[in-house]
C-alpha positions in Angstrom: 0.1 0.0 -0.2 1.7 3.2 -0.9 2.4 5.7 1.6 0.0 8.8 2.0 2.1 11.0 3.9 4.3 12.7 0.8 1.0 13.3 -1.1 -0.7 14.7 2.0 2.5 17.1 2.3 2.1 17.8 -1.1 -1.3 19.0 -0.6 -0.2 21.0 2.1 2.3 23.1 0.2 0.2 23.2 -2.6 -2.2 25.4 -0.5 0.6 27.2 1.0 1.8 28.2 -2.3 -1.8 29.3 -3.7 -1.2 32.0 -0.9 1.9 33.5 -2.2 1.6 36.2 -4.4 4.7 37.8 -6.5 4.3 41.5 -6.3 5.7 42.6 -9.7 5.5 39.5 -11.7 5.8 41.0 -15.1 9.3 42.6 -14.0 10.1 39.3 -12.5 9.1 37.6 -15.8 11.5 39.9 -17.7 14.5 38.9 -15.6 13.7 35.5 -15.7 13.5 35.6 -19.6 17.1 37.4 -19.4 18.3 34.4 -17.5 17.0 31.9 -19.7 18.5 33.7 -22.8 21.9 33.6 -21.2 21.4 29.9 -20.7 20.3 29.3 -24.1 23.2 31.2 -25.6 25.4 29.1 -23.3 24.0 26.0 -25.0 23.4 26.3 -28.5 22.8 22.4 -29.0 19.3 23.0 -27.5 17.3 23.5 -30.8 13.7 22.1 -30.0 12.7 23.6 -26.9 9.5 22.6 -24.6 7.8 25.5 -22.7 4.7 26.9 -21.3 2.0 29.5 -21.8 1.7 30.6 -17.9 -0.9 30.3 -15.5 -1.4 32.7 -12.5 1.7 32.7 -10.0 4.0 31.2 -13.3 6.6 33.2 -15.2 5.6 34.5 -18.7 8.0 33.5 -21.2 5.9 34.4 -24.3 8.8 37.0 -25.4 11.8 34.2 -25.3 10.8 32.4 -28.9 11.1 35.9 -30.3 14.6 36.1 -29.0 16.1 32.8 -30.9 14.1 32.4 -34.2 16.4 29.9 -35.3 15.2 27.2 -32.8 11.9 25.3 -32.6 9.8 26.0 -29.6 7.3 23.6 -28.4 4.0 24.3 -26.1 1.7 21.5 -24.5 -1.8 20.2 -24.9 -3.7 18.2 -22.4 -6.1 15.7 -23.7 -7.6 13.7 -21.1 -4.7 12.6 -19.0 -2.2 12.7 -21.6 0.3 15.6 -22.6 2.0 16.4 -26.1 4.1 19.2 -27.6 3.4 21.0 -30.6 5.4 23.7 -32.4 3.8 27.2 -32.3 5.5 30.0 -34.2 3.2 32.6 -33.4 2.1 32.5 -29.7 -0.7 35.1 -30.0 -2.7 33.3 -32.9 -1.6 29.7 -32.3 -2.3 29.5 -28.6 -6.1 29.1 -27.5 -8.0 28.6 -24.5 -8.2 25.2 -23.6 -8.6 22.8 -20.5 -8.3 24.3 -16.9 -7.8 27.9 -18.7 -4.6 26.8 -20.1 -3.5 28.6 -23.4 -2.9 25.3 -25.6 -1.7 24.9 -29.4 -4.1 23.2 -31.8 -3.4 19.4 -32.3 -3.1 20.1 -36.0 0.1 21.9 -35.1 3.2 19.7 -35.7 3.8 17.2 -32.5 7.1 16.4 -31.4 8.2 13.0 -29.6 9.5 13.6 -26.2 12.6 11.6 -27.1 13.1 14.7 -29.9 13.3 17.5 -27.5 16.6 18.8 -26.4 15.1 21.0 -23.4 12.1 21.2 -21.6 11.4 24.6 -19.6 9.1 23.0 -16.9 6.4 25.0 -14.5 5.7 24.0 -11.4 3.9 25.2 -8.4 7.4 25.1 -6.5 10.7 23.7 -6.5 14.2 23.3 -4.5 17.4 24.6 -5.4 18.7 21.2 -5.6 15.7 20.5 -8.2 12.9 18.8 -6.7 9.6 19.9 -8.3 5.9 20.3 -6.9 3.6 19.9 -9.8 -0.2 21.0 -9.6 -0.9 17.5 -8.9 -1.8 15.9 -12.2 1.6 14.3 -12.7 1.4 15.2 -16.6 5.2 15.9 -16.7 6.0 13.1 -14.5 4.1 10.8 -17.3 5.3 12.5 -20.1 9.1 12.1 -19.0 8.7 8.3 -17.6 9.2 6.6 -20.6 12.3 8.6 -21.8 14.3 7.0 -18.5 17.1 6.8 -17.8 18.0 9.3 -20.6 15.2 12.3 -20.4 15.8 15.5 -22.3 17.7 18.4 -19.8 14.5 19.7 -17.9 14.9 23.0 -16.2 12.6 24.4 -13.5 11.3 27.9 -14.1 9.6 29.7 -11.1 9.6 33.0 -9.2 12.1 33.3 -6.2 9.0 33.2 -3.8 8.2 29.6 -4.9 11.7 28.3 -3.9 11.1 25.8 -0.9 14.4 24.5 1.4 12.4 21.1 0.7 9.7 19.0 -1.1 8.7 15.6 -0.3 9.3 13.6 -3.4 7.9 10.0 -4.5 9.8 7.3 -7.0 7.8 8.9 -9.7 8.9 12.3 -9.3 11.3 13.5 -11.9 14.5 15.9 -10.5 15.1 19.1 -12.3 18.8 19.6 -14.1 18.4 23.4 -12.8 16.2 26.0 -11.7 15.8 29.2 -13.0 14.1 32.5 -11.2 14.7 35.9 -11.5 17.0 36.0 -9.0 19.6 33.3 -10.3 20.3 30.1 -12.1 21.0 27.1 -9.9 24.5 25.9 -10.9 23.9 22.3 -11.9 24.2 22.7 -15.6 
């Protein structure tokens, strides 16, 4: 029988995170995009990049693709319990309102296979500097990455500094991030 304690602790952390506000999320998002810009410039091998359209309390990365027009960017689409990533070349016109208020690409846009991604910029409710991630509870990213073990693409957690925690309980199916980027810093794990 699975141990319910980590799940209960995660639910408590999620409730606590929902009470956190980021006073100037626009400015913080710009700083995060700047940090990601430096990181992408240092890694020209990352050509196929998964990112996300922000929900409340998540950094807005929509300006990042325009800074790297030579690279391909893919956004998640949720259908039932599955997540796929589709190429988006114009977020303004190609991201539509989908499940849970997410802006998602149309299923008609080209899909990329998980093993073909070079980098996944991953949202979450909270992270630790060591790379632990607290998701929203649906397990979409964990399920998406599971078939790619033992060599998933590089996964970088992207968050506001207010959501960096000292620790997050983990379970065997939880994926560790290779690094964390926030407005103040990039964790030194890459």
